[in-house]
C-alpha positions in Angstrom: 36.0 -16.8 19.9 36.8 -18.4 16.6 36.8 -21.9 15.1 40.0 -21.1 13.3 43.0 -19.2 14.5 44.6 -17.4 11.6 47.8 -15.4 11.4 48.8 -12.7 8.8 50.8 -15.4 7.0 47.6 -17.4 6.5 45.6 -14.6 4.9 45.6 -16.2 1.5 44.3 -19.5 2.8 41.6 -18.2 5.2 38.3 -19.9 4.9 35.9 -17.1 5.9 33.2 -19.6 6.7 35.3 -20.8 9.6 35.8 -17.3 11.1 33.3 -16.1 13.7 35.1 -12.9 14.7 38.0 -10.7 13.8 39.5 -9.1 16.8 41.1 -5.7 16.0 44.1 -5.3 18.3 44.2 -1.6 18.2 44.3 -0.1 21.7 42.2 3.0 20.9 41.9 4.3 24.5 45.7 4.2 25.1 46.4 5.9 21.7 44.0 8.7 22.5 45.0 9.2 26.2 48.7 9.1 25.6 48.8 11.3 22.5 49.8 15.0 23.1 47.5 18.0 22.9 44.3 16.2 24.1 41.0 17.1 22.6 37.5 15.7 23.2 36.4 12.9 21.0 40.1 12.0 20.3 40.1 14.8 17.7 43.8 15.4 18.4 44.4 12.1 16.5 44.1 12.8 12.8 41.3 11.0 10.9 43.7 10.0 8.2 46.0 8.2 10.7 43.2 6.0 12.0 41.9 5.4 8.5 45.3 4.5 6.9 46.9 2.8 9.9 44.0 0.9 11.3 40.9 0.6 9.0 42.7 0.3 5.7 44.9 -2.4 7.1 42.0 -4.7 7.9 42.0 -7.0 4.9 38.5 -8.3 5.5 36.9 -5.1 6.8 34.4 -4.8 4.0 30.8 -5.6 3.2 29.0 -7.9 5.7 32.4 -8.9 7.2 32.6 -5.5 8.8 30.0 -6.8 11.2 32.3 -9.6 12.4 35.0 -7.2 13.6 35.4 -6.6 17.3 37.1 -3.3 18.2 38.8 -2.7 21.6 37.5 0.8 22.3 37.6 0.5 26.1 36.9 4.1 26.9 33.7 6.1 27.3 31.8 6.1 24.0 31.8 9.9 23.8 35.6 10.1 24.1 36.2 7.7 21.2 37.1 9.1 17.8 34.0 9.5 15.6 35.5 7.0 13.0 35.4 4.3 15.7 32.4 5.3 17.8 29.7 3.4 15.8 31.6 0.7 14.0 31.2 -3.1 14.0 31.1 -4.6 17.5 33.0 -2.6 20.1 34.1 -3.1 23.7 33.4 0.1 25.5 33.0 1.6 28.9 29.6 2.8 27.8 27.0 4.0 27.3 25.9 2.0 24.4 24.3 4.0 21.6 21.2 2.9 19.7 21.7 0.5 16.8 20.7 -3.1 16.9 19.3 -2.5 20.4 16.9 0.1 19.2 13.4 -0.2 17.8 14.3 1.7 14.7 13.6 0.0 11.4 17.0 -0.2 9.8 17.5 -0.1 6.0 19.6 -2.8 4.4 22.4 -0.4 3.8 22.6 0.9 7.3 25.9 0.6 9.1 24.7 -1.5 12.1 26.9 -1.6 15.2 26.8 -3.0 18.7 28.4 -1.7 21.8 29.4 -4.3 24.4 29.8 -2.6 27.7 32.6 -3.7 30.1 33.6 -2.5 33.6 36.4 -0.1 34.4 39.7 -1.6 35.3 40.8 -1.7 38.9 44.5 -2.5 39.3 44.5 -2.9 43.1 46.2 -6.3 43.9 43.8 -6.8 46.8 40.8 -6.9 44.4 42.1 -9.5 42.0 39.7 -12.4 41.2 41.6 -14.9 43.5 41.0 -12.5 46.4 37.3 -11.9 45.6 36.6 -15.6 45.0 38.3 -16.5 48.3 35.8 -14.4 50.3 33.0 -16.5 51.8 29.6 -15.1 50.8 28.8 -14.6 54.4 31.8 -12.2 54.8 30.1 -9.7 52.5 27.5 -9.0 55.1 29.3 -10.0 58.4 32.4 -7.8 57.8 32.2 -5.0 60.4 31.6 -1.5 59.1 32.8 1.6 61.0 30.9 4.2 58.9 27.4 4.5 57.6 28.6 6.0 54.3 31.8 7.3 52.7 31.9 10.0 50.0 35.1 11.4 48.6 34.8 14.5 46.3 37.0 16.8 44.3 37.1 20.5 44.0 34.1 22.3 42.6 34.5 24.1 39.3 32.6 25.9 36.6 32.0 22.7 34.7 29.8 21.4 37.5 27.2 24.1 36.8 27.0 23.1 33.1 26.8 19.3 33.2 25.6 16.4 35.2 28.2 16.8 37.9 25.9 19.5 39.3 24.3 16.9 41.5 27.5 16.6 43.4 27.4 20.3 44.1 23.8 20.0 45.1 24.7 17.1 47.5 27.4 19.2 49.2 25.0 22.1 49.5 22.4 19.8 51.1 24.9 18.6 53.6 26.1 22.1 54.5 22.5 23.4 54.9 20.6 20.5 56.4 23.2 18.1 57.9 24.9 20.6 60.2 23.8 18.9 63.4 24.0 15.4 62.0 26.9 13.5 63.4 25.6 10.0 62.9 23.5 8.1 60.3 21.9 5.1 61.8 24.2 5.3 64.8 27.4 5.3 62.8 29.6 8.2 61.7 30.0 9.0 58.1 33.0 10.1 56.0 32.7 13.2 53.7 36.2 14.1 52.5 37.6 16.3 49.9 40.4 14.8 47.8 43.0 16.2 45.5 44.1 15.2 42.0 46.6 12.6 43.4 44.0 11.0 45.7 45.2 12.8 48.8 42.9 14.6 51.2 42.4 18.3 51.3 44.5 18.5 54.5 47.4 16.7 52.6 47.2 19.3 49.8 47.2 22.3 52.2 50.3 21.0 54.0 52.1 20.2 50.8 52.5 16.5 51.8 51.0 14.7 48.9 52.5 11.3 49.7 52.3 8.3 47.5 49.3 8.2 45.2 49.2 4.4 45.6 48.9 4.7 49.4 46.2 7.3 49.1 44.3 5.1 46.8 44.6 2.2 49.1 43.3 4.3 52.0 40.3 5.4 50.0 39.4 1.8 49.0 39.9 0.7 52.6 37.5 3.4 53.8 34.9 2.1 51.2 35.4 -1.4 52.6 34.6 -0.1 56.1 31.4 1.7 55.0 27.9 0.5 54.5 26.9 2.9 51.7 28.9 4.8 49.1 27.2 7.5 47.0 28.1 7.4 43.3 26.6 10.6 42.0 26.5 11.5 38.3 29.7 12.4 36.6 30.8 13.2 33.0 29.3 10.0 31.6 26.6 7.5 32.7 29.0 4.8 34.0 31.9 5.8 36.3 34.8 4.0 37.8 33.8 4.8 41.4 30.7 2.6 41.0 32.7 -0.5 40.4 35.4 0.3 42.9 32.9 0.6 45.8 31.3 -2.8 44.8 34.7 -4.5 44.9 35.2 -3.0 48.3 31.8 -4.4 49.5 30.1 -1.0 49.8 26.6 -0.6 48.6 26.4 2.1 45.8 23.9 4.9 46.3 22.6 6.5 43.1 20.1 9.2 42.0 17.3 7.7 40.0 15.6 9.5 37.1 12.8 8.8 34.7 14.3 9.1 31.2 10.8 9.2 29.5 10.3 12.8 30.8 10.1 15.3 28.0 12.0 18.0 29.8 15.7 18.1 29.5 18.2 18.8 32.3 21.1 20.0 30.2 22.2 23.2 31.9 23.5 26.0 29.8 24.2 28.3 32.7 24.6 28.3 36.4 22.8 25.7 38.6 20.1 27.7 40.4 17.9 26.5 43.2 15.1 26.3 40.6 17.2 23.9 38.6 17.7 21.8 41.7 14.0 21.6 42.4 13.3 20.7 38.8 15.7 17.8 39.1 13.9 16.6 42.2 10.6 16.7 40.4 12.0 14.8 37.4 13.3 12.1 39.8 9.8 11.3 41.0 7.7 8.5 39.7 10.5 6.5 38.1 9.0 3.6 36.1 10.4 0.1 36.2 12.9 -1.6 34.0 13.6 0.1 30.7 13.3 3.8 31.6 15.5 4.2 34.8 18.6 6.3 34.5 21.2 6.9 37.2 22.7 9.7 35.1 20.2 12.1 33.8 16.5 12.9 33.4 17.0 13.7 29.7 14.7 11.9 27.3 17.9 10.3 26.1 19.4 10.0 29.5 20.9 6.5 29.0 19.1 3.9 31.0 20.8 1.4 33.4 20.5 -1.2 30.6 22.4 1.0 28.3 25.0 2.2 30.8 26.2 -0.8 32.9 27.7 -4.1 31.8 25.4 -7.1 31.4 22.4 -5.4 33.1 19.1 -7.1 33.5 16.9 -6.6 30.5 19.9 -5.4 28.4 19.8 -8.6 26.1 23.5 -8.8 26.4 23.6 -12.3 28.0 21.0 -15.0 28.6 18.4 -13.6 31.1 19.6 -15.8 33.9 23.2 -14.5 33.5 22.4 -10.8 33.4 23.1 -8.7 36.5 20.2 -7.3 38.5 21.8 -4.1 39.8 18.6 -3.0 41.4 18.8 -5.9 43.8 21.6 -4.2 45.7 22.0 -0.6 44.5 20.1 2.0 46.6 18.2 4.3 44.3 17.3 7.7 45.6 14.2 9.3 44.2 13.4 13.0 44.3 16.9 14.4 44.4 19.7 14.7 46.9 17.4 15.9 49.7 16.2 12.3 50.1 19.7 10.7 50.5 19.8 11.2 54.3 16.2 10.0 55.1 16.6 7.0 52.8 19.9 5.9 54.4 18.5 6.5 57.9 15.5 4.3 57.2 17.8 1.6 55.7 20.2 1.7 58.7 17.2 0.7 60.8 16.7 -2.4 58.8 19.8 -4.6 59.1 18.1 -7.5 57.4 17.6 -5.4 54.3 21.2 -4.2 54.4 22.6 -7.7 54.7 20.3 -8.8 51.8 21.8 -6.1 49.6 25.4 -6.9 50.7 24.8 -10.6 49.9 23.5 -9.8 46.4 26.4 -7.4 45.8 28.8 -10.2 46.9 27.4 -12.6 44.4 28.3 -10.4 41.4 31.4 -8.5 42.6 33.7 -11.1 40.9 32.4 -9.9 37.5 33.9 -6.4 38.0 37.6 -7.4 38.3 40.0 -8.5 35.6 42.4 -11.3 36.3 46.1 -10.3 35.7 49.3 -12.3 36.0 48.7 -15.6 37.8 44.9 -14.7 38.0 44.5 -14.3 34.2 42.0 -16.8 32.7 41.6 -18.8 35.9 38.5 -17.5 37.5 35.1 -16.1 36.5 35.8 -12.4 36.2 35.1 -9.4 34.0 37.1 -10.9 31.1 35.2 -14.2 31.1 31.9 -12.3 31.2 33.1 -10.2 28.3 33.8 -13.3 26.2 30.5 -14.8 27.2 28.7 -11.6 26.0 30.6 -11.6 22.7 29.6 -15.2 22.1 26.0 -14.5 23.0 26.0 -11.6 20.6 27.4 -13.7 17.8 24.9 -16.5 18.4 21.8 -14.6 19.3 19.0 -13.3 17.0 20.9 -10.1 16.8 23.9 -11.8 15.1 24.0 -9.6 12.0 27.0 -11.4 10.6 24.7 -13.3 8.1 
């Protein structure tokens, strides 16, 4: 948003008092992901290249004006290049790191920054804003579901014992050990299916018939739409694309809930033992309300819901009446993966509660899809919410542009 639209030819005549925001049109995520010899934190892209070809070419990126620049770093924060991770205002997939949102007393010369979290992009034509907006709200809870829940998972690997993905392994172990005789949850079958790198199922991989990735992806989204619940267990970073995909499909996300105020850490340096699993279950108990819940980790810096998901309630990223109350529809599992089955079984006995959650989900699903082509800039969607949050940031008490 700006009161004046300026081009490069107008540089000499720009009245800086009329400029609210400088948008930096550098597609950082694409640059990192498409450059060869991938390394974490985009370290395969040389510092000097970003400095000389991006930062040094921003004529007004200096002094207090730095804080009026919006960078399009739409990737996970930890994958962004260090030069761009904590800089000005940034659009990011999350989580947001502490700066103006922290309680730290900043010095005048601190480089303040603000992360504005946006949803992952879903390119399925069937989930464009026009389609989402055309669904009557009642359809979100009257649409028939064949399955109690659907969970697609990839191959286990050594990384799963050293990071937060370990919970996925724990869940599979729980199913293998304690769900052997369970064919139904709440009277409905469930889907638990291994997928390959191309989105195909394990049987597709074994037979060598991978098929079209687009079709596999369509089938996966269709299964989500036919399911009541969809577990979205911790991955490499606090937010994950699956969370937004299942919402667009009308499936209620199921997450593990942790109390981030616990002193203990759950960073695993070795294999995930049974003791580790029991410790996670203990750390998941007694989760406090609002500002200390994480769906990622029980670490003391485990990234709360407010710091991990776009426009979350109590995040101060939009007016309070516009923020999204994820807890109104997401199923939070306390005490570890052993409690997934009993929690879902209890909910399946309460259709009124399920329909309430589906209705709340349906009210906000439109904010997780980006209009493209004919749908662009026509409907309320992720892009309009993103602009709203940028404007709110500029106009709020945290507007550090001076």
